[in-house]
C-alpha positions in Angstrom: 4.2 26.0 5.3 2.1 25.4 8.3 0.6 22.0 9.0 -1.9 20.7 8.6 -2.5 22.5 5.2 -6.1 22.8 5.0 -7.5 22.5 1.4 -9.8 25.5 0.6 -13.3 24.4 -1.1 -15.3 27.7 -1.5 -16.0 28.6 2.0 -14.8 25.5 3.6 -11.6 24.3 4.8 -11.2 20.7 4.6 -8.7 18.6 6.5 -5.8 17.3 3.8 -6.1 13.7 5.0 -10.0 13.7 4.2 -9.5 15.4 0.9 -6.6 13.1 -0.4 -8.1 9.9 1.1 -11.4 10.4 -0.4 -9.5 11.3 -3.6 -7.5 8.0 -3.1 -10.6 5.9 -3.0 -12.6 7.6 -5.8 -9.7 7.6 -8.3 -8.3 4.2 -7.2 -12.0 2.8 -7.9 -12.3 4.6 -11.3 -8.7 3.3 -12.5 -10.1 -0.2 -11.4 -13.3 0.1 -13.3 -11.4 1.2 -16.5 -8.7 -1.6 -16.3 -11.7 -4.2 -15.7 -13.8 -2.7 -18.8 -10.6 -2.8 -21.1 -9.0 -6.0 -20.4 -11.9 -8.0 -19.2 -12.2 -10.4 -16.1 -11.8 -13.8 -15.4 -14.7 -13.8 -13.0 -18.6 -13.1 -13.3 -20.0 -9.8 -11.9 -21.3 -11.5 -8.6 -18.1 -13.3 -7.8 -16.0 -10.4 -8.3 -18.1 -8.0 -6.5 -18.0 -10.5 -3.6 -14.1 -10.6 -3.9 -14.2 -6.8 -3.8 -16.4 -6.7 -0.9 -14.0 -9.1 1.0 -11.0 -7.0 0.2 -12.8 -3.9 1.4 -13.8 -5.6 4.9 -10.3 -7.4 5.2 -8.6 -4.1 4.7 -10.5 -2.0 7.2 -10.1 -4.7 9.9 -6.4 -5.3 9.0 -5.7 -1.6 8.9 -6.9 -1.1 12.1 -5.5 -4.1 14.0 -2.0 -3.5 12.9 -2.3 0.2 13.7 -3.0 -1.1 17.4 0.3 -3.1 17.1 2.3 -0.4 16.1 2.9 1.0 19.6 1.4 -1.9 22.0 2.1 0.3 25.0 0.0 3.3 23.9 -2.7 0.8 22.8 -2.9 -1.0 26.1 -2.7 2.5 27.8 -5.7 3.8 26.0 -7.4 0.4 25.9 -10.7 1.9 27.3 -10.8 4.9 25.2 -13.2 4.5 22.5 -11.9 7.4 20.4 -8.4 6.3 20.4 -9.3 2.6 19.4 -11.3 4.2 16.5 -9.1 6.5 15.0 -6.0 5.6 12.9 -5.2 2.9 10.4 -2.0 1.6 8.5 -2.0 0.6 4.8 0.3 -2.3 5.4 -2.1 -3.9 7.8 -4.8 -2.9 5.0 -3.3 -4.6 2.3 -2.7 -7.8 4.4 -6.1 -7.9 5.7 -7.3 -7.1 2.5 -5.4 -10.1 0.8 -6.6 -12.4 3.7 -10.2 -11.7 3.1 -9.9 -12.1 -0.5 -8.3 -15.7 -0.3 -10.8 -16.6 2.4 -13.6 -15.5 0.1 -12.1 -17.1 -3.2 -11.8 -20.7 -0.8 -15.4 -20.3 0.2 -16.5 -19.7 -3.2 -14.3 -22.4 -4.9 -12.5 -19.8 -6.9 -8.9 -21.2 -7.6 -7.6 -18.7 -10.3 -5.5 -15.7 -9.6 -7.6 -12.9 -9.2 -5.5 -9.9 -8.2 -4.1 -8.2 -11.2 -7.0 -5.5 -11.6 -6.2 -4.1 -8.0 -2.3 -3.7 -8.3 -2.4 -0.4 -10.7 -5.6 1.0 -8.4 -3.6 0.4 -5.4 -0.4 2.2 -6.2 -2.0 5.1 -7.5 -4.6 5.4 -4.5 -1.8 4.8 -2.0 0.3 7.6 -3.8 -2.4 10.1 -3.5 -3.3 9.3 0.2 0.3 9.8 1.1 0.1 13.2 0.0 -2.8 13.8 2.5 -0.6 12.4 5.1 2.4 14.7 4.4 0.0 17.7 4.4 -1.4 16.7 7.7 1.8 17.1 9.6 2.8 15.7 12.9 -0.4 14.5 13.9 -0.3 11.7 11.2 2.7 10.2 12.7 4.0 8.9 9.5 6.7 11.5 9.4 10.5 10.5 9.6 13.6 10.8 11.9 15.3 14.2 12.2 17.6 14.8 9.2 20.1 17.7 8.3 19.5 16.8 4.7 18.3 20.0 2.6 14.9 18.6 2.0 14.4 18.0 5.3 10.9 19.3 6.4 9.8 21.2 9.6 6.4 19.7 10.6 5.8 22.1 13.0 7.8 21.2 16.3 11.0 23.1 14.8 12.9 19.9 13.5 13.6 19.0 10.2 12.8 15.5 9.5 12.7 13.0 6.7 9.5 13.6 4.6 8.9 9.8 4.2 5.3 10.3 2.8 6.6 11.9 -0.2 9.5 9.2 -0.7 6.7 6.6 -0.3 4.3 8.7 -2.7 7.4 9.0 -5.4 8.0 5.4 -5.2 4.4 4.2 -5.7 4.1 6.9 -8.6 7.1 5.0 -10.1 5.8 1.7 -9.2 2.5 2.5 -10.9 4.3 3.1 -14.2 6.4 -0.1 -14.0 3.0 -1.9 -13.3 1.3 -0.4 -16.3 4.3 -1.6 -18.4 4.4 -4.9 -16.9 0.8 -5.4 -17.6 1.3 -5.1 -21.4 3.8 -8.2 -21.2 3.3 -11.8 -21.3 3.0 -13.1 -17.7 1.3 -15.5 -15.5 -2.2 -14.6 -14.1 -1.7 -12.9 -10.7 1.9 -11.8 -11.2 1.0 -8.0 -11.3 -0.4 -8.0 -8.1 2.3 -10.0 -6.6 4.9 -7.6 -8.0 3.1 -4.8 -6.5 3.0 -6.5 -3.2 6.8 -7.6 -3.5 7.9 -4.1 -4.4 5.7 -2.2 -1.9 6.5 -4.3 1.2 10.4 -4.5 0.3 10.2 -0.7 0.2 8.3 -0.2 3.7 11.0 -2.7 5.0 13.5 -0.3 4.0 12.0 3.1 4.4 10.6 2.5 8.0 14.2 2.4 9.3 14.0 6.5 8.7 10.7 6.4 11.0 10.9 6.9 15.0 9.0 3.8 15.4 8.8 1.4 18.3 11.0 -1.7 17.6 11.4 -5.2 18.7 14.5 -7.2 17.7 15.6 -4.0 15.6 12.5 -4.0 13.5 9.0 -2.3 13.9 5.8 -4.3 13.9 5.3 -3.1 10.3 8.8 -4.2 9.2 8.3 -7.5 10.7 4.9 -7.9 8.7 6.9 -6.8 5.6 9.3 -9.7 6.1 6.4 -11.9 6.4 5.0 -11.0 3.2 8.3 -10.9 1.5 8.7 -14.8 2.7 5.1 -15.4 1.7 6.0 -14.2 -2.3 9.6 -15.7 -2.1 8.6 -18.4 -4.6 7.2 -15.5 -7.0 10.6 -13.5 -6.5 12.6 -16.8 -7.4 10.4 -17.7 -10.5 10.6 -14.2 -11.8 14.3 -14.1 -11.3 15.0 -17.6 -12.8 13.1 -16.6 -15.9 15.1 -13.4 -15.9 18.4 -14.6 -15.8 17.5 -18.0 -17.8 16.9 -15.8 -21.1 19.4 -16.4 -23.6 21.7 -13.4 -24.3 20.6 -12.9 -27.7 16.9 -13.5 -27.0 16.4 -10.7 -24.4 13.5 -9.1 -26.3 11.6 -12.4 -26.8 8.2 -12.6 -25.4 7.9 -16.0 -24.0 5.4 -16.6 -21.1 6.8 -16.8 -17.7 
């Protein structure tokens, strides 16, 4: 396999990042619309679309800013290069920026209830699709792992077998999407599905990024430090779910109490 793996569409050869990122947005949005139509919404249309717009804007800013902080030395070196400053983004920054944008907009609009559950499954599915594009892009995407002797190591074009961390993440996100779909059918507090997505994804990123050749500060990369911060932010949710799980009587594990 030669990277990047271009996608043939008729007479055109499209870059895999463009193809799969576009698919991620389209399919994720369609899943969002389907879930909203089937399960309803706690918000009126005007408020919901204001929150969606805030999520998109926050994700765009957060994904770009955190990308710059992944390698501060490179960012400083190319600080006057508009091409460098405009290229690249990170899903970690996108999720954090999108969440901040949503919470700020909710505060401004006086919305106090949790509103993120409709985003959880679309985000997991969209991110899984996007990571396939990252894998097929190869070295230039800079999401590959460190060298490995494991039999599934992938040579992205430099002669060095590496951990295909993009595929690890895609597989994890598929499993997470399945878990979220099952979780959505259970009694729960509003907002718990989104919180579960955030906790699971950032815990995974904290671990899998040890397999990436990142610039580290105090033993962790910038994205890992952000992951730690997100996990601390959602610590009350983790504690509440754990207490509810372990507090169930042994003979009542199949009960449907609201937690």
